[in-house]
N, C-alpha and C positions, 0 to 999 in steps of 0.2 A: 480360524481364518484361512490357514493353509489348505484345509480340506475344501473350503468354499471355492478357492481358486482352482483347485484340481477338478472339482465337479464341473466348474464352468468350462474348463479345458475340454472335458469329455463332451459336453453339450455343443461346444463351438467347433470341435475338431473337424467334422466332415465339411462344414461350410468354408472354414478358413483354409483347410487343406486344398480344397478346390481352387480357391483364390490364388494360393501359392503356386500350384501346379500350372495354372493358366496365365500367371503374370509373366511379363517379359523379364528375362534374367539380366542383371547388371553386375559387373565386377567392380567393386569398390575396394579401395584400401582404407577401410574404416579405422577410426581411432580404437585403441584397445578397450576392452570392457569385460565384465564378468560373464560366466557361462550362462546359457539360456535354456529354457524349457520350451518345447513346442507350444504354440498358441499364446501362452502368457509371456513369453520372452524372459525379461529380466525382473519381472514384478516381484518374484519370490525373494529377491535380495533386499527388498524394501519392507517386507512383512516382518513385524516384530523388531525392527531395527530402529525404532524411534521415529521422529518426524522426518519427512523426506529430505529436507535440506541438511539435517544431521547425517542421515544415512548416506546421502550422495557425497558429502564431504569425506566420510570414512572410506567409501569405496574409491574415491579419487586418490586417496593416499596410497592405495594399492595399485590402481590402474593408470594413474596419471592425471595431469591437469586438464587434458582433453580426453573425455571418456565417452564411449558409445554404449547406449542401453536400448534395448527393444522393449518398450513399455506397452505391452499388448500389441495393438496394430501401429503404434506410433514410434517411428524411428527417432531416437532422441540422442542429442549430444550435450554433455554436461561440461561446463566451463568452470574451473575452480582455482584459477590463478590470475594475477593481474596481467601477465604476459599473454595468456590465452584470451582474456577479456579484451585486451587492446586489439588483438587480431579481429575479433568479432565486432566490436563496437566502434572501432576507429579505422583500422586498415581496410577491412571488408564491410564497412558500415552499410554501403548500398545493397550488398547481398543479404544483409540481415535486418533491414529496416522495416520489415513487416512483423507485427506482433503475432505470435502464434495464437489462434483463436479456435477453440474446439466448438462443437455443436451447441453446447449449453450457453456459451458466451453469445453466439449468434442469435439464439432465441431471446435472451435477455436484453441484448443491446441492438435491437431493431436490425437484425441481419448484418451486424458489423457496420452500421452507418455512423457510429460515434467516432470520435477522434482516437480514443484509447485503443480500439481494436480494428479500425478500418485498415484494409491493406494499403501498402504504400502505393501512391498514385495521385492523380489530379484531385480526386475527392478528398483524400487525406491532407494533401498540401493546402487545399483551400480551408479546411477546418483548422489546421494548425495555424495558418495565417490569422484566422479570425480569433483564435484563442490567444495567440501571442500579442496581437496588435489591438484587439478590441476588448477581450474579456479579462485577460490576466496581465496586462501591461503594468508597469510600475505606477503609472498615473491612476489606473483603475483600482489597483490594490490599495493605494494610498487613500482613495476616495471612500473606502470602507472603514477608515480609521475610527470614526465615531461608533460604528456598529461593534467593532472589537472592544472598544473602551466600555461601552454600555454592558455588553454581555460578560466581560471579565468582572466588572464591578458587581453585577448581579450574582455571579458565581461566588465571589468573596462574601457577599451578604448571605447567600444560601448556606455556605459552609458555617458561618457564624451562628446562624439560626439553628441549623441541624445539630451542630456540636452542643449547643446549650440545651437542646431538648432530648438528646440521646446519650448523655454522659460524656460528651466530647468526641464520640466516635462518628465518623462520616464515611460513607461509601464514595471515596474520591473518584474512583473509576467511572461511576455513574454520573457524577457531577461534571466531570471533564467532557464526557461524551455529549451530554445535553448542551453544555455551553458551546462546544465547537459546532454541533449540529445547528444551533440557533444562529451562530455567526454565518455559517455557510448558507442556510436557507434565507436569511435576511439579505445577504449579498446577492443571491440569485433572484429572489422574488420581492424584495423590499420590505417584507414583514413575515411574521410567523402565521400559522394557520391552525384551525381547531383540531384537525386530525394528525397533528405533527408527531405525537408519540407513536401512533400506529404506523405512520409513514416511516419513522426511524426503524421500527422493527422489521418492516418490509424490506428496507434497504439493507439491513444486516443479513437478511436471508440471502440476498444476492451474493454476499461474500462467501457464504457456506456452499453455494451452488457452483461458483465459477472456478473453484480449485480443480485442477486437471486430474487429480488422482482419485477418480471414481470410475466405476465400470462403464458407464455410458460414454465417457470421454476417452477411455483407454481402448474401447472396442466400438467405435462409432458406427461401423457397418452392421453390427449385430443387434437384431431386434430382441434377442434373448437377454443380452446384457442390459439393454435399455429397460426391458420389462422387469428384470430382477432389481435393478437399482432404483427405478422410478425417477431418476434425475431429470429427464426431459419433461416428464409430466409436471413435476414440481416447478421446473423452470418456466413452463408455459403458464401455469397458474400464477406464479410470481410476476411474470411479465404482464399478464392481463391486469392484475391488481395495480401495478405501478403505472401502466398505460392509462388506466382510468383516472388515477390520481393526477398524473401529469396533464391530462386533458382538462381536468377541472381547474388545475392551477393556472393553465394558460387562458382558459375562458374567464376566470375571475380577474386575472391580470389585465386582460384586454378591456374588461368592463370598467376598470378604474385607471385606465392608462393616462388620462389627461388630468389627474388630480394634483400635478405639480410636485410629486415626490422626487427625491434624488434618483438618478438613473441607476437601475439595477441591471444585472446580467441578462435576465430574461427580456427586459425591455430592449436591450441592445440587440439581442437575437431577433426579436419580433420586428424591429425596425429594419434590420438587414433582410429579413424575409420579405417585407413589404417592398423594399427597394429592388430586390432581385426576383420578384415573383414571376416576371416574364420568362426568365431562363430556368426557373425552378431549381436553383442551386441550393436552396436552403428550405427543404420541405418541412411540413409539420413533424413528420417522423424523425427527421434529422435534428430538428430543434429539441424534441423530447429525448433523443439519444444523447445529445450534448449536455442537456440538463442532468440526465442520469449520471453521465460521466462526472460532472462537477460535484454532484451530491456524494456519490460513492467515493470518488478519489479524495474529495476535500474533507470528509467527515472522519471516516474510520482511521485513515493513515495518520492524521494529525493527533487524534485522540489516543491511538495506540502508542505513538512516540512519546507523548506527554506522560502517559501512564508509566511507561518503562523508565522515563527520566526520574520521576519521583521515586519509583521503586528502587532504582540504583542508588539514589541519594540516601534513602532509608537504610539500604544495605551497607552503605559506606558512610557512616556518620561523620568521619573527618572531612570528607568531601562536602557533605551537607553543611557542616559548620563553616567551611571556607566560602561556599557559595552564598550563604546567608549573611556572613560578615561583610562580604563585598557589597551586597545589595543595601544592607542597613547602614554601612559607613558612608557609601557614596551618596545615599539619598536620605540621610538622617532627617527625621522630623517631618517627612512628607506624609500626606494622607493617602496618596495613591501613586503608583508608578505609571508613568505615561510612556508612549513610544519614543518621545524625545529623549527620555532618560536611558534608553537601552544601549546606546553607543558607549556609555561609561562602564558597562558591565562586561568586561573582557572575559572573566572566568566563566560567567554564565554561558557565553557562546561556546566555550570549550566543553562545558558539560553537555550541551546539546549535540555537538559533534561526536563526542565519545559515546553518547547514547545511540546515535545513528550508526556508528561503527559496529557496535555490539548487537543492536536490534534494528536492522533496516526494516522499514514497515512491510515491504514485500521481499521475502527472503530469496525467492527465485524470480529472475527476470527472464520472461519467455520471448523468444524471437523465432521467426520462421525463415528458413533458408530459401530465398527467392530464386536463386540460381546456383547451380553446383559450383563449389569452389574448393580450394585446397588450403589447409591450415596446418602448419608444422609437418607438411608432407602427407597429411591424411586427407582423404576425400570426405567432404560434407555433402551428402546428396540433396538435391532440390526437394523441398517439402519437409525436410527434417525439422523437428522441434529442437531448438537450441536453448538450453537453460543455463543462464549465468547465475551461479550460486553466490549472490551478494553476501549472504550470511558467512559463507566460507572465506570470501575475500577479506572481510573485516576481521577475521580471526586467524589469518594466515601468519604463523609464527615466523615465517621467512621475512616478513615485512613489518611485523608489529612485535615489539618486545613485551613480554608478559601479556600475550594477546588476549587471554580470557579475563584479564583484570580490568576493572573500571578505573582508569587513570586519565582524567581530562587533561592534566598538565602535559601529556605527550604531544598534544597539538600546539602547545605554546612555542615549541622549538621548530615547528614546521611553517614554511611559507604558506600563508592563508590561501593563496590561489592554488598552490599545489595540493593542499589538503582537501580542497573542494573538488578538484578535477582529476587527481591521480587515480589510476584504475584500481588501486587497492581500497579506495574509499569513494564509492559511487552510489550512495543510498537513493539518489534521484535518477539513476540511470545515466546513460551517456549516448552521444551520437544524435542522429536525427530525431530519435524518439525519446530523448530525455524529458523528464517531467516539466511541463510548462507552468505548473502551479507551485513550484518550489517557494517563490517569494510569498505567495498567498498563505501557504501553510506555515512557513517560518514566522510570519508576522503574528499569527495567533499564538503559536507555540512560545515565542520569546516573551510576549506581553503577559501571558497567563503564568508562565513559570516564574517570572520576576515578582509578580504580585503574590503568588503562593508562598514564595520564600520570604518575602518581606512581611506579610501580614500574620503568618502563623508559625508556631513551632510545631514540628511533626514528630510523632512517636508511634510505635506499634502498640496496639491495645493489650490489656491484661498482662503487662510486664514481659511481653515477648522480646527476645533479643534480636538484633538485626540479622544475625545469621540464621534465624528461624523463619524469615520471610520466604514464602513460597514464590519462587521465580520460574515456575514451570510454564512453558509455552503451550499454546494451541496452534496447530498448523492450519492455514487457510490462505485466502487472498492476502491477509495480513497476519503477523504473528502476535496475537494478543496474549496477555497474561491469562493463565487458566483460571485463577481465582481473582476476584475483585480486590482492589486496594482499600482495605478497611483500616483507617488511621485515626489516631487520637489527635485532634486539632486544638491547640491552645492559642488564643489570640495574642499577638505580640503588641505590646504598648511601647511605642518609641518614646525615649526620654528627650525632652526638649530643653 
């Protein structure tokens, strides 16, 4: 891998040297950072050092909570403490309220017309307003309660059937992903569709492409880097496939628009489009971009969090026992856990918070510096990519006792408002661009987890011990488990 980047350096050297010599010179007092190599900058410090969020945390211990890296052509600042995060996401929020979007993201998300990657401005503010007031309001999230209920019940039945036909072993990771995808698609479109499995695979390809740590994104001006990586070609192919799918979904939806079904999110968007067609503020491409946002943000992040939650409970059987005891004692004799029951399950909510602390769905929160500013006496240049290392914040031993251990009770002694908004715990982001879909995701997560704990006893297969469970991560848009969660499921029969 090292020789690969060195070869690339030689190939790119003449072109990038010309750019460097002809570019205007600026004198900045940049944050400290590791030494660089011409052309590739600081990339070599990340090679062979594990996942980027791990490597960046380790480097920050040497160079500070505000650290400068030159990642190829991309000037980057890494934030690794709650104090620095507060400066970026609160004190200077307006300077950093644009999300950094590389060329691959723009290809996939309709040139940044979606809410997730649109630059801060009137267009983004309008989309944010639509999402907060029309698509993801408390009332709208509550209206999908029956969908969540049906899909979680279906998952419980699937686990029971799969366990009885495969010696009790189920691929829980697969079941969770399918269930959550069903909830998200039904909330968006009102129903499921025939090519749903293929669509899910296409959506998962998006996550593999939009991670910023590939050649095309690190060297955006280089045709050679793009040719070697093939990332832009793959992104264009993926975008074309998804665009065709979204077009067909919209056409099908319009054809059955007057059938009296409960109003779904796509119908809300189409109504808004028809109402604003004169000023063209919600074009077909923007609608498709927002739908893609809802699918990608709603599916993988929630599934990954639920997967890690069960994995941590398996890894820590005493915590599993405490969580199951709470559910089964509070709701003894029930056939099914409903959303009305969830307020009684205090420890379950602590388990979810602790999972989000250790395993934030997106480990690195990207921002772009819209205007030059100064933080801790250091200059942050306009256009720099700012990466808030959420994974590092959640494991900072200065703020968390036994930071790497799974201890949900730590949150019992914390004020609930503080624990959800303190800068050391911001799994859903903070500031103007905090995640508007938090309540939507948590609603699925809490209901599914409560029923999984209530209906089944869970163990590792083949006599494996809890400390043998593979907890290896894969890095990408979200931090998934490298290996699927294969578990022995035994149906729990409540005594009445």
